PyMOL CGO cylinders between C-alpha atoms (Angstrom):
from pymol import cmd
from pymol.cgo import CYLINDER

trace = [
    CYLINDER, -54.42, 70.44, -44.27, -51.52, 71.80, -46.62, 0.3, 1, 1, 1, 1, 1, 1,
    CYLINDER, -51.52, 71.80, -46.62, -52.23, 71.21, -50.56, 0.3, 1, 1, 1, 1, 1, 1,
    CYLINDER, -52.23, 71.21, -50.56, -49.02, 70.03, -52.10, 0.3, 1, 1, 1, 1, 1, 1,
    CYLINDER, -49.02, 70.03, -52.10, -47.78, 68.61, -55.53, 0.3, 1, 1, 1, 1, 1, 1,
    CYLINDER, -47.78, 68.61, -55.53, -47.44, 64.68, -55.63, 0.3, 1, 1, 1, 1, 1, 1,
    CYLINDER, -47.44, 64.68, -55.63, -44.41, 63.72, -56.25, 0.3, 1, 1, 1, 1, 1, 1,
    CYLINDER, -44.41, 63.72, -56.25, -44.72, 62.24, -59.61, 0.3, 1, 1, 1, 1, 1, 1,
    CYLINDER, -44.72, 62.24, -59.61, -42.67, 58.84, -60.69, 0.3, 1, 1, 1, 1, 1, 1,
    CYLINDER, -42.67, 58.84, -60.69, -41.42, 57.06, -63.98, 0.3, 1, 1, 1, 1, 1, 1,
    CYLINDER, -41.42, 57.06, -63.98, -40.04, 53.50, -63.36, 0.3, 1, 1, 1, 1, 1, 1,
    CYLINDER, -40.04, 53.50, -63.36, -39.60, 54.28, -59.33, 0.3, 1, 1, 1, 1, 1, 1,
    CYLINDER, -39.60, 54.28, -59.33, -37.61, 57.34, -59.72, 0.3, 1, 1, 1, 1, 1, 1,
    CYLINDER, -37.61, 57.34, -59.72, -38.65, 61.10, -59.85, 0.3, 1, 1, 1, 1, 1, 1,
    CYLINDER, -38.65, 61.10, -59.85, -39.35, 62.16, -63.47, 0.3, 1, 1, 1, 1, 1, 1,
    CYLINDER, -39.35, 62.16, -63.47, -39.82, 65.97, -63.95, 0.3, 1, 1, 1, 1, 1, 1,
    CYLINDER, -39.82, 65.97, -63.95, -39.00, 66.11, -67.73, 0.3, 1, 1, 1, 1, 1, 1,
    CYLINDER, -39.00, 66.11, -67.73, -41.83, 64.82, -69.36, 0.3, 1, 1, 1, 1, 1, 1,
    CYLINDER, -41.83, 64.82, -69.36, -45.90, 64.24, -68.44, 0.3, 1, 1, 1, 1, 1, 1,
    CYLINDER, -45.90, 64.24, -68.44, -46.07, 60.88, -70.27, 0.3, 1, 1, 1, 1, 1, 1,
    CYLINDER, -46.07, 60.88, -70.27, -46.01, 57.65, -68.44, 0.3, 1, 1, 1, 1, 1, 1,
    CYLINDER, -46.01, 57.65, -68.44, -46.27, 59.75, -65.24, 0.3, 1, 1, 1, 1, 1, 1,
    CYLINDER, -46.27, 59.75, -65.24, -48.34, 57.92, -61.95, 0.3, 1, 1, 1, 1, 1, 1,
    CYLINDER, -48.34, 57.92, -61.95, -48.09, 58.91, -58.63, 0.3, 1, 1, 1, 1, 1, 1,
    CYLINDER, -48.09, 58.91, -58.63, -46.57, 56.61, -55.59, 0.3, 1, 1, 1, 1, 1, 1,
    CYLINDER, -46.57, 56.61, -55.59, -49.94, 55.66, -54.71, 0.3, 1, 1, 1, 1, 1, 1,
    CYLINDER, -49.94, 55.66, -54.71, -50.58, 53.94, -58.08, 0.3, 1, 1, 1, 1, 1, 1,
    CYLINDER, -50.58, 53.94, -58.08, -47.40, 51.89, -57.38, 0.3, 1, 1, 1, 1, 1, 1,
    CYLINDER, -47.40, 51.89, -57.38, -47.96, 50.81, -54.48, 0.3, 1, 1, 1, 1, 1, 1,
    CYLINDER, -47.96, 50.81, -54.48, -51.06, 48.87, -55.46, 0.3, 1, 1, 1, 1, 1, 1,
    CYLINDER, -51.06, 48.87, -55.46, -49.88, 46.24, -57.55, 0.3, 1, 1, 1, 1, 1, 1,
    CYLINDER, -49.88, 46.24, -57.55, -47.29, 45.47, -54.61, 0.3, 1, 1, 1, 1, 1, 1,
    CYLINDER, -47.29, 45.47, -54.61, -50.46, 45.25, -52.22, 0.3, 1, 1, 1, 1, 1, 1,
    CYLINDER, -50.46, 45.25, -52.22, -52.06, 42.92, -54.35, 0.3, 1, 1, 1, 1, 1, 1,
    CYLINDER, -52.06, 42.92, -54.35, -49.40, 40.72, -54.84, 0.3, 1, 1, 1, 1, 1, 1,
    CYLINDER, -49.40, 40.72, -54.84, -48.86, 40.53, -51.06, 0.3, 1, 1, 1, 1, 1, 1,
    CYLINDER, -48.86, 40.53, -51.06, -52.39, 39.42, -51.10, 0.3, 1, 1, 1, 1, 1, 1,
    CYLINDER, -52.39, 39.42, -51.10, -52.18, 36.75, -53.26, 0.3, 1, 1, 1, 1, 1, 1,
    CYLINDER, -52.18, 36.75, -53.26, -49.35, 35.06, -51.53, 0.3, 1, 1, 1, 1, 1, 1,
    CYLINDER, -49.35, 35.06, -51.53, -51.29, 35.37, -48.47, 0.3, 1, 1, 1, 1, 1, 1,
    CYLINDER, -51.29, 35.37, -48.47, -54.38, 33.38, -49.85, 0.3, 1, 1, 1, 1, 1, 1,
    CYLINDER, -54.38, 33.38, -49.85, -52.38, 31.00, -51.34, 0.3, 1, 1, 1, 1, 1, 1,
    CYLINDER, -52.38, 31.00, -51.34, -50.39, 29.91, -47.92, 0.3, 1, 1, 1, 1, 1, 1,
    CYLINDER, -50.39, 29.91, -47.92, -54.18, 30.11, -46.33, 0.3, 1, 1, 1, 1, 1, 1,
    CYLINDER, -54.18, 30.11, -46.33, -55.20, 27.67, -48.84, 0.3, 1, 1, 1, 1, 1, 1,
    CYLINDER, -55.20, 27.67, -48.84, -52.80, 25.83, -48.87, 0.3, 1, 1, 1, 1, 1, 1,
    CYLINDER, -52.80, 25.83, -48.87, -52.38, 25.00, -45.23, 0.3, 1, 1, 1, 1, 1, 1,
    CYLINDER, -52.38, 25.00, -45.23, -56.51, 24.63, -45.51, 0.3, 1, 1, 1, 1, 1, 1,
    CYLINDER, -56.51, 24.63, -45.51, -56.17, 21.96, -48.01, 0.3, 1, 1, 1, 1, 1, 1,
    CYLINDER, -56.17, 21.96, -48.01, -53.20, 20.22, -46.53, 0.3, 1, 1, 1, 1, 1, 1,
    CYLINDER, -53.20, 20.22, -46.53, -55.05, 20.05, -43.27, 0.3, 1, 1, 1, 1, 1, 1,
    CYLINDER, -55.05, 20.05, -43.27, -57.92, 18.64, -45.06, 0.3, 1, 1, 1, 1, 1, 1,
    CYLINDER, -57.92, 18.64, -45.06, -55.67, 16.05, -46.76, 0.3, 1, 1, 1, 1, 1, 1,
    CYLINDER, -55.67, 16.05, -46.76, -53.78, 15.34, -43.23, 0.3, 1, 1, 1, 1, 1, 1,
    CYLINDER, -53.78, 15.34, -43.23, -55.76, 15.29, -40.50, 0.3, 1, 1, 1, 1, 1, 1,
    CYLINDER, -55.76, 15.29, -40.50, -58.33, 12.61, -39.14, 0.3, 1, 1, 1, 1, 1, 1,
    CYLINDER, -58.33, 12.61, -39.14, -61.37, 12.68, -41.00, 0.3, 1, 1, 1, 1, 1, 1,
    CYLINDER, -61.37, 12.68, -41.00, -63.61, 13.32, -37.72, 0.3, 1, 1, 1, 1, 1, 1,
    CYLINDER, -63.61, 13.32, -37.72, -61.42, 16.80, -37.73, 0.3, 1, 1, 1, 1, 1, 1,
    CYLINDER, -61.42, 16.80, -37.73, -61.00, 17.70, -41.58, 0.3, 1, 1, 1, 1, 1, 1,
    CYLINDER, -61.00, 17.70, -41.58, -62.30, 21.01, -42.24, 0.3, 1, 1, 1, 1, 1, 1,
    CYLINDER, -62.30, 21.01, -42.24, -64.15, 19.12, -45.52, 0.3, 1, 1, 1, 1, 1, 1,
    CYLINDER, -64.15, 19.12, -45.52, -64.40, 15.70, -44.29, 0.3, 1, 1, 1, 1, 1, 1,
    CYLINDER, -64.40, 15.70, -44.29, -62.33, 14.33, -47.14, 0.3, 1, 1, 1, 1, 1, 1,
    CYLINDER, -62.33, 14.33, -47.14, -65.40, 14.63, -49.40, 0.3, 1, 1, 1, 1, 1, 1,
    CYLINDER, -65.40, 14.63, -49.40, -63.14, 14.83, -52.73, 0.3, 1, 1, 1, 1, 1, 1,
    CYLINDER, -63.14, 14.83, -52.73, -59.24, 13.53, -52.35, 0.3, 1, 1, 1, 1, 1, 1,
    CYLINDER, -59.24, 13.53, -52.35, -58.84, 15.02, -55.96, 0.3, 1, 1, 1, 1, 1, 1,
    CYLINDER, -58.84, 15.02, -55.96, -59.89, 17.99, -54.82, 0.3, 1, 1, 1, 1, 1, 1,
    CYLINDER, -59.89, 17.99, -54.82, -57.98, 18.87, -52.62, 0.3, 1, 1, 1, 1, 1, 1,
    CYLINDER, -57.98, 18.87, -52.62, -54.80, 18.03, -54.41, 0.3, 1, 1, 1, 1, 1, 1,
    CYLINDER, -54.80, 18.03, -54.41, -55.87, 20.09, -56.95, 0.3, 1, 1, 1, 1, 1, 1,
    CYLINDER, -55.87, 20.09, -56.95, -56.33, 22.95, -54.78, 0.3, 1, 1, 1, 1, 1, 1,
    CYLINDER, -56.33, 22.95, -54.78, -52.98, 22.64, -53.57, 0.3, 1, 1, 1, 1, 1, 1,
    CYLINDER, -52.98, 22.64, -53.57, -51.42, 22.77, -56.84, 0.3, 1, 1, 1, 1, 1, 1,
    CYLINDER, -51.42, 22.77, -56.84, -53.56, 25.89, -57.67, 0.3, 1, 1, 1, 1, 1, 1,
    CYLINDER, -53.56, 25.89, -57.67, -52.66, 27.35, -54.81, 0.3, 1, 1, 1, 1, 1, 1,
    CYLINDER, -52.66, 27.35, -54.81, -48.90, 26.36, -55.22, 0.3, 1, 1, 1, 1, 1, 1,
    CYLINDER, -48.90, 26.36, -55.22, -49.51, 28.32, -58.45, 0.3, 1, 1, 1, 1, 1, 1,
    CYLINDER, -49.51, 28.32, -58.45, -51.07, 31.28, -57.82, 0.3, 1, 1, 1, 1, 1, 1,
    CYLINDER, -51.07, 31.28, -57.82, -47.97, 31.18, -54.23, 0.3, 1, 1, 1, 1, 1, 1,
    CYLINDER, -47.97, 31.18, -54.23, -45.38, 31.16, -57.93, 0.3, 1, 1, 1, 1, 1, 1,
    CYLINDER, -45.38, 31.16, -57.93, -47.32, 33.73, -59.76, 0.3, 1, 1, 1, 1, 1, 1,
    CYLINDER, -47.32, 33.73, -59.76, -47.64, 36.19, -57.06, 0.3, 1, 1, 1, 1, 1, 1,
    CYLINDER, -47.64, 36.19, -57.06, -43.89, 35.84, -56.04, 0.3, 1, 1, 1, 1, 1, 1,
    CYLINDER, -43.89, 35.84, -56.04, -42.59, 36.52, -59.69, 0.3, 1, 1, 1, 1, 1, 1,
    CYLINDER, -42.59, 36.52, -59.69, -44.38, 39.60, -59.91, 0.3, 1, 1, 1, 1, 1, 1,
    CYLINDER, -44.38, 39.60, -59.91, -43.45, 40.58, -56.81, 0.3, 1, 1, 1, 1, 1, 1,
    CYLINDER, -43.45, 40.58, -56.81, -40.06, 40.21, -57.96, 0.3, 1, 1, 1, 1, 1, 1,
    CYLINDER, -40.06, 40.21, -57.96, -40.87, 42.22, -60.57, 0.3, 1, 1, 1, 1, 1, 1,
    CYLINDER, -40.87, 42.22, -60.57, -42.49, 45.09, -58.70, 0.3, 1, 1, 1, 1, 1, 1,
    CYLINDER, -42.49, 45.09, -58.70, -39.67, 45.37, -56.30, 0.3, 1, 1, 1, 1, 1, 1,
]
cmd.load_cgo(trace, "trace")
C-alpha cells in the first residue's frame, strides 16, 4: 500500500490556497448517497402503501387496516422523495 496525499476539495473543485473549509472526496460522496437512499426508500414506501390500497383485501400487505394511514404514508413518501430529489440536485 502506498501513502498518498488525499485530494482536497472546496465546493467540488481542487483548492490549494487555504486549509479553511477543505474536505476529502469521501465526505462529498456521503450526502449524495443519503439523498439516493432517501429516494429509494420513498419509492419503496410509496409502492408498498399503494399496493395496500389497490390490492384486494386478501392480498393487501396490511389488510387495509386503515385507509387514512395508507394515504398519510403515501403523502409522506411523496414528500420524502421530493426533499431527497431537491437535495440531490443541490449536491450535483
